[in-house]
C-alpha positions in Angstrom: 0.0 0.0 0.0 1.5 3.3 -1.1 -1.2 5.7 0.1 -1.2 7.7 -3.1 -4.9 8.2 -3.4 -7.2 10.1 -0.9 -10.8 9.5 -0.1 -13.8 11.0 1.7 -16.7 9.3 3.5 -20.0 10.2 1.8 -22.9 9.4 4.1 -24.7 12.6 4.8 -27.8 13.6 2.7 -30.2 16.5 2.9 -32.7 14.2 4.6 -30.2 12.1 6.5 -27.9 13.9 8.9 -27.8 12.4 12.4 -30.1 9.7 11.1 -27.5 8.0 9.0 -29.8 5.0 8.3 -32.4 7.4 6.7 -30.5 7.7 3.4 -32.2 7.6 0.0 -29.2 6.9 -2.2 -29.6 3.4 -3.7 -27.5 0.8 -5.5 -29.3 -1.7 -7.6 -27.6 -5.0 -8.5 -27.1 -5.6 -12.2 -25.4 -8.2 -14.4 -22.4 -5.8 -14.6 -22.3 -5.0 -10.9 -24.3 -2.1 -9.4 -26.2 0.9 -10.6 -25.9 3.9 -8.2 -28.4 6.7 -7.9 -28.9 9.5 -5.4 -27.0 12.4 -3.8 -24.8 13.4 -0.8 -24.1 16.7 0.8 -21.6 18.3 3.2 -18.8 15.9 2.0 -15.7 17.3 3.7 -12.5 17.5 1.6 -14.4 16.2 -1.4 -12.6 18.6 -3.7 -9.3 16.9 -3.0 -10.5 13.3 -2.9 -9.8 10.8 -5.7 -12.6 8.4 -4.6 -15.4 8.3 -2.0 -16.8 5.7 0.4 -20.5 6.0 -0.4 -23.4 4.5 1.7 -26.3 3.3 -0.4 -29.4 1.2 0.1 -29.2 -2.2 -1.4 -32.5 -3.4 0.0 -35.5 -2.2 1.9 -33.7 -2.3 5.2 -30.2 -2.9 3.9 -27.3 -0.4 3.6 -24.0 -1.2 1.8 -20.8 0.8 1.3 -19.2 1.4 -2.1 -15.9 2.7 -3.3 -16.8 5.3 -6.0 -14.1 6.9 -8.2 -14.4 10.6 -9.0 -14.9 11.1 -12.7 -17.1 8.1 -13.4 -19.8 8.7 -16.0 -22.9 9.9 -14.2 -21.0 11.1 -11.1 -21.2 14.9 -10.8 -19.5 17.0 -8.1 -21.7 19.8 -7.1 -21.2 23.1 -5.4 -19.0 23.8 -2.3 -21.4 24.7 0.5 -19.9 27.8 2.1 -19.8 27.7 5.8 -19.8 30.0 8.8 -16.6 28.3 9.9 -14.2 25.6 8.7 -13.6 27.7 5.6 -10.3 26.0 4.8 -12.2 22.8 4.1 -14.5 22.2 1.1 -17.9 20.7 1.8 -19.3 19.4 -1.5 -22.5 18.1 -2.9 -22.3 14.8 -4.9 -24.8 13.5 -7.4 -25.0 10.0 -8.8 -27.1 9.4 -11.9 -27.0 5.8 -13.1 -23.4 5.4 -12.1 -22.2 1.9 -13.1 -20.0 0.3 -10.5 -18.0 -2.9 -10.8 -18.7 -5.8 -8.4 -15.3 -5.2 -6.6 -16.4 -1.7 -5.6 -18.6 -3.2 -2.8 -16.7 -2.6 0.4 -17.1 -5.6 2.7 -20.3 -7.7 2.5 -23.6 -6.6 1.1 -25.8 -5.2 3.8 -22.9 -4.5 6.2 -22.4 -0.9 5.2 -24.1 0.7 8.2 -22.1 -1.4 10.6 -18.9 -0.5 8.8 -19.8 3.2 8.8 -20.7 3.3 12.4 -17.5 1.5 13.4 -15.4 4.0 11.4 -17.3 7.0 12.6 -16.7 6.0 16.3 -13.0 6.4 15.8 -13.5 9.6 13.7 -15.6 11.1 16.5 -13.0 10.4 19.1 -10.0 11.6 17.0 -11.4 14.3 14.8 -14.0 15.7 17.2 -13.0 14.8 20.7 -9.2 15.0 20.5 -9.3 17.9 18.0 -11.7 19.9 20.2 -9.4 19.3 23.1 -6.3 20.5 21.2 -8.1 23.6 20.0 -9.3 24.4 23.4 -5.9 23.9 24.9 -4.4 26.2 22.3 -7.0 28.9 22.8 -6.6 28.7 26.6 -2.8 29.3 26.3 -3.5 32.4 24.2 -5.9 33.6 26.9 -3.4 33.1 29.7 -0.7 34.9 27.8 -3.0 37.8 27.0 -4.4 38.3 30.5 -0.8 38.3 31.8 0.1 41.1 29.4 -3.0 43.3 29.0 -3.3 46.1 31.6 -6.4 48.0 32.6 -6.8 50.3 35.6 -3.1 50.2 36.2 -2.8 46.4 36.6 -2.9 43.2 34.6 -6.4 42.0 33.8 -5.3 38.6 35.0 -5.3 40.0 38.5 -9.1 40.5 38.5 -11.0 37.7 40.1 -13.7 37.5 37.5 -11.1 37.1 34.8 -9.4 34.4 36.9 -12.8 32.6 37.0 -12.8 32.3 33.2 -9.2 31.0 33.3 -9.9 28.5 36.1 -13.1 27.2 34.6 -11.3 26.7 31.3 -8.4 24.8 32.9 -10.8 22.5 34.8 -12.8 21.7 31.7 -9.9 21.1 29.4 -8.4 18.7 31.8 -11.7 16.9 32.3 -12.1 16.5 28.6 -8.5 15.2 28.3 -9.1 12.4 30.7 -12.4 11.5 29.0 -10.5 11.3 25.6 -7.7 9.2 27.2 -10.2 6.8 28.8 -12.1 6.2 25.5 -8.9 5.8 23.6 -7.6 3.3 26.1 -10.8 1.3 25.9 -10.4 1.1 22.1 -6.8 0.0 22.5 -7.9 -2.8 24.9 -10.5 -4.0 22.4 -13.5 -2.9 24.5 -16.7 -1.4 23.2 -16.4 2.3 23.8 -19.5 3.6 22.0 -21.0 5.2 25.1 -17.7 6.7 26.2 -17.1 8.2 22.8 -20.6 9.6 22.8 -19.8 11.3 26.2 -16.6 12.6 24.7 -18.4 14.0 21.7 -20.9 15.9 23.8 -18.5 17.2 26.5 -15.4 18.0 24.3 -17.5 19.8 21.7 -19.4 21.9 24.2 -16.3 22.5 26.3 -14.6 23.9 23.2 -17.5 26.3 22.7 -17.3 27.5 26.2 -13.6 28.1 26.1 -13.6 30.0 22.9 -16.5 32.1 24.1 -14.5 33.1 27.2 -11.6 33.9 24.9 -13.7 36.4 22.9 -14.8 37.9 26.2 -11.3 38.2 27.7 -9.8 39.6 24.5 -12.6 42.1 24.3 -13.0 44.1 21.1 -9.9 42.5 19.6 -11.4 39.1 20.2 -14.2 40.2 17.8 -11.8 41.5 15.1 -10.4 39.7 12.1 -6.9 40.8 13.0 -6.7 38.0 15.6 -7.6 34.3 15.1 -9.9 34.3 18.1 -13.0 35.1 16.1 -12.2 32.3 13.7 -11.8 29.8 16.5 -15.2 31.0 17.8 -16.8 30.4 14.4 -15.1 27.0 13.9 -16.1 25.7 17.3 -19.9 26.0 16.7 -20.2 23.1 14.3 -18.5 20.7 16.7 -21.9 20.3 18.5 -23.5 19.4 15.1 -21.3 17.3 12.9 -20.7 13.5 13.5 -23.9 13.4 15.4 -25.5 16.3 17.3 -25.1 16.7 21.0 -28.8 15.8 21.3 -28.3 12.5 19.5 -25.3 11.5 21.6 -27.1 12.4 24.8 -29.8 10.1 23.8 -27.3 7.3 23.2 -25.8 7.8 26.7 -29.2 8.0 28.4 -30.6 4.9 26.7 -27.4 2.9 27.4 -27.5 4.0 31.1 -31.1 3.0 31.5 -30.2 -0.4 30.1 -26.8 -1.0 31.7 -27.1 1.0 34.9 -24.2 2.1 37.1 -21.5 0.4 35.0 -21.4 3.6 32.9 -20.6 5.9 35.8 -19.4 3.8 38.8 -15.8 2.4 38.5 -16.6 -0.4 41.0 -19.2 -2.0 38.8 
């Protein structure tokens, strides 16, 4: 394996966001392989990808995954959806109109696509949402600490004011709490344990923690935090989507609640 080609995961549709099983894109089996029809949206990095892992219905209650090369007849790359944040990453629309796929493009077994997607997305949520939110929050917090140690008002550093110190203290506490949650979920994956509930907790907490930290940063930087001259306003905009992509906070709270009602104290008591 040389790693010369890049790919994007194409699951999201206009009517299927958090409900990944609610897709309409379909693949019909033919003598030549498969015939793919449908559309996808918000496909990150699609502009740079050579091929896509596309989820499609292959039966009434069956979802499979296909490897679809960019440039195939009937495969159209649509517009880049401009975002409030994450402006350095394209988010494309994809359209499939009778795209002919060879049999070998089926990834895994027929009907196992949803399971494959959820397994991959669990790792994605931990790494690209949980760990990334943690790293961003840690970076922003360092900027905050440096700034309040330098900025002076009323003849003293603003870091000497107790209300400013509260913003710093709350951010330090929350960043460290998120870090241990990320470590615990990563450790469980390394040990071969099922970490779905832990990753759901990380997704909610780390995403919302990042939002709170960058909001405090805007407040402490004051007018400059709201200006394009500094990166704070960009971090603020970028942070908002963390509570939305890869499953909304509401969806993951539901996952945690349902699992807790079923499994009980094992999800929060280390002695169980």
